[in-house]
N, C-alpha and C positions, 0 to 999 in steps of 0.2 A: 168918276169917283177917283179920288187920289188915295194913295196909301196913307193910312192913319185916319181916314174919314170914318166916323161912326154911322152905320146904316140903320134905317128904321127897322123895327121889329114887325115886318110884314107877315101876312098870313094869306096863303093861297091853297086851293085844293090840289091834291096830287092825283095820280092816275087812278086811284081807287075811290075818289071823291072824299078822301079824308082831309080835313083842314090841317095844314102844316104851318106852324109858326116858326119863324127863324130862330127865336130864342130856345125853342124846344129842340130843334135840329142841332143847335150848338151845345146842348146839354152834355153831350158825350165827347165833344172835341170840335176842332175847326171844320167848317163847311167849305167845300169847293163848289161854288155856284157857277154853273156854266149856262150861258144863254145861247140858244141855237135857233135858226130861222124857221125850220119846218120839220116836224116829226116825219120819219120814214123817207126823207129825201136822201140822196146818195151820200153827200158830204156829212149831213147831220147823223146819219146812221153810222158812218165810219167813226165820227167823233164820239158818239155815245157808246159804241162798242169798245173803243179804246179806253174810255173811262171805266167801263165794265171790266175790261181785261186787267186794269191796274187797281181794281177795288181792293184786293188783298194788300197791296203795298200801301194804299191810302189807309186802310184799317190798321196796319202795323204801326203807323205813326199817329193813330187816333183821329183820323180825318175821314169824311165821307163826301162823295160827289153827290150833287143834287142838280138835275137839269131843269131848265125853265124855257118855255116858249109860249107864244100866244095860242097855240093849238088847244082845242077843247079837251075836256077830260077823256072823252071817248077815244079820240085820236091818240092821246098820250098813252092810254091803256093798251091799245092795239100795238103801238110802237114798243112799249115796254115788254109786253108778252112775246111779241115776235122775235125779240132779240135777247130775252132773259136778262134784262138790264140789272135788276136787283137793287136799285136805288130809286129814290123818289124822283118823279117827273112832275113839276109844277105847272099848272095852267094859269097863264097871265093874259086872259082874253082882252082886257081893257088896256094892256100895255102899261099899267100903273107902275109895276116894279121895274120893267125894262126902262121906262122913262127915268125913274129915280136913279138907276145905275148908269145912265148914258148908253144903254144898249138898244135904243130905239131910233129908227130912221123913218121920218114921215114921207120922204120923197120917193121911195122905191114903189114902182107900180107892181100890181099883182098880190099885194098883201103881205109880202115878206118884210115886215117892219122890224122884226127882232134881229139885232146885229149880233154876230158871233163874238162874244166877250166871256172872259172867265175871271172870277174873283175868288181869292182865298180870303175867307172871313174868320178872324180869330174869335174865341169864345166871348170876348168883350164887345163883339159886334163891330169891330174896326177892321177895315180893309188891310190885309197883310201884303197882298200882291194883286196885280191886275195884268191881264193879257188880252191883246186884241189881234185880230187878223181873220180874214175870211176864207183863206184857201188852203192853209196847211192844217188839215183836219185832225191830225194826231198831236200836233204841237202843243196845244193848250193843256192837255192832260199831262204830258211830260213836264212841261214848265211848272204846272201847279203842284205836281208831286215834289219836284225839287224845292219849291217855295215852302211847302208844308214841312219838309224835312229840315230846312234851315230854321223855320219858325219853331219847330219842336226842339231843336238843338239850342236855341237862344235862351 
């Protein structure tokens, strides 16, 4: 997905089995949608907790983080509760949304098909910023926060 691309108004269940539609999530401001390979793994936990730790700063500029992986709702719930994440974790078991966003890799053995990617999505459902990278687990949250700040100032 390139900056400026309009994304579909997808709907997935969150960690509480509540259906979440992108347009509803965007109702109060931009969404920072971050894809991660596997709930409760070391790197994904570090990344998710960093988004949690920056939640106040995201809220101050009217944005909210939303995590997404192919993990089932139960695993997402356990992950969220164990780390008091406080933001939605969406379950994409068929990889439909990760494929749409280019956050899917078919070739990786072991089922870790979700690629670590982060997108800042404006209220018009257009991509404001995109960040890729698999190994610097804190970097996406920091980069996304800066992008949201720039977007809010524009």
